N, C-alpha and C positions, 0 to 999 in steps of 0.2 A: 173319284173325287180329286180335285186339284189340291196339290200340296203347296205349302208355304215353306220358305226357309226356316230351319229350326234352330233356335238358340240353344246350344248345348252346354252353356255355362250355368253355374249355380250362383245365387246371391252369396255370390262367391267369397385338481391337481392334475396336469398334463397326461394324457393316457399312454402309458407305456406298458400295459398289461399284457400285450401279446407275446407269446413265446417265440423263441428264435428260429422256430422251424418253417418260416414261410420260404417257399422255394419260387423262383421265377422262371416261368415257361415262356421262351421267347426272349426278346432283347428290347431295349429302348435307348435312344440317344439322349445324352445329357444335354443341359442347356446350352453349353458353349458349342458343342458339336451341332446342334439344331440351327443356332444363329449362323455359324460359319457356313453350313449348307445352304441356308436360305440366301446368304450374301453371294454365294457362287452361282445362283440360279438366274442372276441378272434382274434388271429393272422391270418391276411390274407395276409401276406408279400409275399406268393408265387404266389399271383394273383394281378392284377391291380384293385385298388379299386377306383371307379368312383362315384361321387355324382352329381346328377341333382336335379332340383327344383320340380320335380313332380314324384310320383310313378306311375308305369305302371297300367293302369285300366285293361288291358288284354294282353296277349301275342299272341293273334290272329291277324295277320296282316291285315285280311279283315275287322276287326271291329274297328280299331283305325286309326286316322290321327294325333296323338300327336307325334311330332318329337322325344321328350325325350323317349317315348316309343319305337319308331322305331329304335332307336340305338340298343335296345335289340332284337325286332323282326327281324331286318335286320341281326344281328349276327346269329340268329337260322335259318333263312330261306334263300332260294335263288329264284330267279325269271327267267323268260326267258331271260330278259336283265336287265341290272342295269346302274347306272351311276358310272363311275370311278372317281378318285380324281380330274380329270380335268373337271369334270361335263359333260362328254361326254357319249352318250349312247353306251354301249359296251355289247359284249356277256356276258352271264352267263350260265344258263343251256342250253340255245340255242347257237349252234356255228355258225349258219348262218340262214338267213331267206330272203325270196323273196316274191315280190307281183306280183299277176296275172296280165295280160295284162289289163283286165276290172277292176282293182283296187279294187276288192270286196273280194279277198282271200289272207291271209297272211300265208305262210307256214314256219314253224320253224323246223329245224333239232336239235335234242337233243343230247347232248354229252352222250356217252355211259358209262362213268365212274362216272355219277352222282348218288350219293347214299344218302338215308336217314340216320339219326343218328342211326337207328337200323340195319343198314347193307343191307336193301333191295333197289333195284334200283329205280331210278326215271323214271317213264314211261310216255308216252303221255297220258295215262288214268288218271294219277295224275293231269297233266295239265288241261285236260278237266274237271275233278272233281272240280278242284280249281276255274277255271273261271266260270264254271256253278253255283258254290255255290255263288260267288260274284253277278252273274246275277239273282239269285232267290230272288224276292222281300220279300219273308217271312224272309229273313235272315238279312234284314236292314243293308247290307254292306255300309260302307262309300264310296265305289267306283262304285255303280251301275249306277248312272246318268252319270259318266264319260265314262262308257263303253255301253252306251245305243245303239250305232251303231252296236254293235256285235250281230249278228243274231243267229250264232250257232258255236260249237267247234267241230272238226271232228278228230277223232284219225285215221291216216293213217296206222301206224304201231307202234311198241313199241317206236320208237325214232323220229317219225315225226307227227307233228300235225299242222292242218290247222284251222285258225280262219276266219270265213266268216262274212262279214259285210253287212248290208242292203243298204248302200251307200259307196261310196269311203270315207275312214276314214284315213286321212294322219296323225292324231295324235296317232294312235294306239301305236307305240313304245314309244311315250312320256308317255303315260299312264302306260304301262307295265313296264316302268323304275323306277316308283315311288316304295317306300318301301311297299305299299298296296297290289297290286296284286301279291302276292308271292305264290309259289307252296307248297301246304300241302300234306302229305301223306294221300291218301284217307282212308286207313284203320284206321288210328288214328282219322282223323276228322269226320269220319261218325260213329265212335263207340258209341257215346253218345250224349247228347243234345248239341245244337250249342255252349252254353256257356262253355261247358266242355273243348273244345280244347284250349281255352285260358289259361288254367291252366296245360295243358299237351301237350304242342306242340311237333310235330316231323317234323323237316325240314331237309333240305340238305345243311345248311350254315356252317360256320367255327366253330360254337359252338352248344352245346346242353344244355337244362336246367338241372341243377342238384337239385336245390331247391328254393322254393319261400316262405319266411316268411313275410307275410304282414305287412307293416309298418316298416319293418327292412331292408331286402335285398333280391336281386334276385342273385343266384349264377349260373354262366355258367362255363362250361368246355369245352374243345376242343372237337370236333367231330371227332372221330378217322377215320371216312369214307369219310371226306371232300375231294373233288376232287382237291381243289386249294392248295396253299401253306399253310402249317400248321401254325396256330397262333404262334406268336413269344413270347407268354407268357403262363402261366400255367392256365389262366381262368380269369373270371371277377367277381367282387363282386360289384353289382350296389346297391348304397344307395341313400336316398332321404331326402331333407330338403327344405321346401318352402322358409324359411327365408335366404336371401342372407348372412346375418351376421353368421348364424349357418354354412352354407357351407364354408364360409371363415375361421371360427374358426376350422373347421374339418381339412381343409387343412394346416392351420398354426400349428395345434397340431400334425401333421404327422399321423392322423387317416386315411386319404385318400390320394390318389395319384393325383387325377385330379378332379376339379369342373368345371361345366358349369355355365354360367351366373354369372361370378365373378362381384360383385357390383363395379360400377365405383369409388366409394370412397375408395375402398381397393386397387385399382390398383397400386398407387404409392408406398404404403407400401410393397405390394407383390412383386413389381418388384425391390425393393431395397434389398430384402432378397437373399443372395447368394444361398439359399436352395430352392427357389421358382422362378417360371418363369410365366410371363403373355403372352398370345397369343391373339391378337386382329386380327380378320378376317373379311372379307366381308360377308355379309349376304343377302339373297333375301327376308328376312322377311319385310313385310310392316304391321305396327301396326295401327289399326284403331277401331273405335266403329262402329259395324254394327248397322244399325237403323231400327226399326220397321215401314215399310211403311204403314201397313194395318190399323193403328188407328191414332187418333189425340194424339199429335200435328204434329208429323213428317209425316203424309200424305201429308202435305202442303210443297212444295218445298222451299218456303220462310223460313220456320222453319229449314229445313235442311241446307240451305245456312247460316241462322243466327247462327247455331251451329258451322259451319265451320269457320265463321268469328270471333267467339268469343274466340278462342284459339290461344294463342301465342306459336307456336310450336317451335320456335327457343329458346325461353327462357326454355322451357322444355328440349330440347336437351342439352343446354349449362350447366343448373344448376341441372337437375336430372339425365341425361344420361352421364354427364361429357364430352359432346361433341361427344359421340358415337352414332351418327345418323344424318339422313338428313332429311329435310323438305320434306313431301310428295308432289310429283308434278305429280303423276300417279296413277292409280289404281292398278299397278303392283309394286311390290318391286324392289329394285335395282338388276340390272343384270339379270332380267327375258328377255327371248328372245322376240323380237318385242315389247319391251317396248319403248314407246315415251315419251319425256319430255313436260309436259303441264305447264301452269301458275299455280303456287301455290296459295292457297287461302291466302290473306293477313290478317294480324291481324287487325280488323277494329270493335271494340266493339261498337262504336256509330251506325254504320250501322247495326250491328246485333240487337241493341235494337230497331232500327226503323222497321226492318223487322218483328220482333216479334209483334210490335204494329200494323203494317199492317195486320198481320195475325190474329189480334183480341185477343192478348195476352199482351196488355199494362200493364196490372196488374200482369203479370207472369204466369207461367203454371208449374205445378208439373210434374216431370218425374222420372223414375226409372233407375238407372245405375248399372250395374254389372261389376265386374271384377275378374279375378283369381289372386291369389298370388303365385308367384314362377315360373310361366310358361314363361313369357317374361321378358325382362331386365327391372327392377324396375316397373314391371306392376301396382302394387297397388299405388305406389307413382305417376306415371303417371296419373292414373285414379282420384286420389285425386286432382291433379292439374288441370285437365280438369273439375272436379267437381266445382272447385273454379272459374275458368273462366266462366263457363256457369252460375253460380250464379250471377256473376257481370253484366250480361246483361239481366237478367229477368227470367231465368229458375229457378226452385226450385228443384234442383236434390237430391234425396235420393241414396246414394252409398251403395251397398252390396258387400262384399269381400267374395270369395268362395275359398276352397280348390279345386285343379284341378279336383279331381275325382267326386266331386259333380257338379262342373261347367259343365263338359262335358255332364252330364246328363240333368241338369236343363235348359241349354241354347237350348236344342232341343225341349223345349215345345212349341207346336203349338196350338193357337196363343201364341206368346211370352208373358212372364210375364214382362220382362224389356222393356223399350223403347230404351235403348242403352246397348250393351254388348261388352267388349273389346276382340278383336281377333287379331291373327297374321296370316298372309298367307305368306307362304314361297315357294309356288310351283313354281319351275323354268320354266315351260312351259306355254305359253300363253293360250292354249285351255282349259287345266285342270283349270287354274287359273280363267278363265271366267266361265266355267261351274260351278265351286264349289262357286262362289262369286256372279255371276251376271246374271245367267239364271233362268228362271221361276222355274225350278226343281233343284234350289241351294240346298246344304245340309242345309243351314241356313234358318229358318222359318221366314224371314223378310218381306215377302209379296211383295217384289219388282218384278215386271214384265214388260217387255218391249218387245212386240213382234218383233219389229225391232231388238233389240239385239239378241234374241233368233235366228232369221233368219240369221243375220250376222255370229253368232257363227257357225251355220250349214254350211254357205258358206265356211268359212274359213277352217273347218275341212274336207271339201269334195274336196279341191283342193291340189294337190301336187306341185303347182307352188309357190315357196317361196316368189317371189315378190308380188303376189296376195294375199298370206296369210298376208304379212306385211301390206299391204294397208288396208285390211279389219280389222286387229286387231288395227290398228291405229284409224280407225274410230269408232270402239267399245270403245275404251279408252276414246275418246273425249265425247261420249254420256253419259257414266256412271260417268265420274269425272266432267265434266263441265255443262252438260245438266240436268242429273237426279240427280246428287249429292247423289249417292246411300249410301255412308257411312260418317261418321265424320272421314275423313282421317287425320292421324297423322304424322307418320314418319317411315322411314326405319331405322332399328337398326343394329348395329354391333354385332357380337358374340365375347364374351369374355371369354377365358378359363384360368384357373389358375392351375398349376401343378407342381410337384416336378422337380427340376433341375436334368437333367439326363434321364428324360422320353423322349423317342424319338418315332417317327412314328405317331404323331398326326397330321392328315391332314383333317381338318373339311371341309365338302362340303358347298356350299352357303346355302343350305336349313337346315343347323344346325344339321346334323347327321354326324357321322365319323365311320370309319371302324376300330374297336378296335383290330382286328388281327394283325395289324402291330405295336401295341404299345408295347414297352418293355423298360427296363432300360439299359443304356449303360454298357457294361462290364468294 
């Protein structure tokens, strides 16, 4: 059967409660140091200068799930399919695709003008190499669990490739549309060690890597062989600062053109400037603390419930996020397809205290909390507030704060070192969201496992009946949110960008990436 592009959207007192025990792991430059550093880097006026809160850990799309990084990897690489600015699955390297009658084979026809940045054509063999590379367990790709139903990839001819699945797998196009499963040039990716490609990527996207100066910038220039419309700018200069104040200072001083995660407290000031503009957009990000289910105290469901009842989410939203969020009432973020609205956890510290006492922790219980800084909107401040709320009901939390690159590595330790670690999930599709966060084979080593949930996820992915999918996904959401209480659920966030007035073509997708090739200054 022939498939059509799918629309994955839906009809869509100051908090100083935190204890003084927060420890910073890593370092960050203050606002003045950031601005001085930028000024020393020279004139980048011919390019769009963009500053995010985290530096890329790699430019290998198969080995990162960080949205800030994926702004860059997506600019360099193409996939079989992608999401357009309306969040609809649309053609990219593949011009069309079909599914066999037995629903076990997906055949993709490639565009014949697809070329890598070195001028060589994109062939079906590159597609096979790339997907096989993800599926190789030795490579520890972020995407192997999501593609577990893929049995083999077959090259039919130079411009035709078939993906065979072990069972019907209705979520394949959802998976392939993410910025992760992108197509690499086989010759470049196989030339050295696995980690080498992330410093020397060769893709078929709108840009190519010019240089990467760690800790300073990543420079991209247009790919002269790009098959799509040429970028409307002369290139990109990607800069990084984990502190919101540093990003804001860089914008206000004119050193950068656009920043992500503009701090809420700066919005009014920026918005009143004739030279600067604020964009607040919807986001599919759900912010939560992942919980270690494999050890005490959180192996006890009563303790997980106590943690969820201890936190006043609305006050965090109102005072720290400046109203730019919504109380979590689902294990999915706002706008995720097949999301259902459930009853949010009330703020009930007295019941939280009683639950801890019932679980044997009347005298309190020490826990370790981790958070990144600069990755999510006011992430450190949110974590400090949660630390304070948990302290008030009997937890004895130690909060550790990490720079993002360290955090990405340390949070994968199995078994986990922390009891709680702050995470944001922005995946726009239900299947990937569930596999990534709630399946036994989840990417997070939190030891959560429920065979019923695993089975239901499989059932949903094996049917192409949309009504049946929706009913199953609704059942799963109730289990993980209300019954198993998998995480310390917090809030959905908004995405906030600040940029120079006159900059156009900024169209952020709900999962907080954007396509920079459309960004330019008005004539």
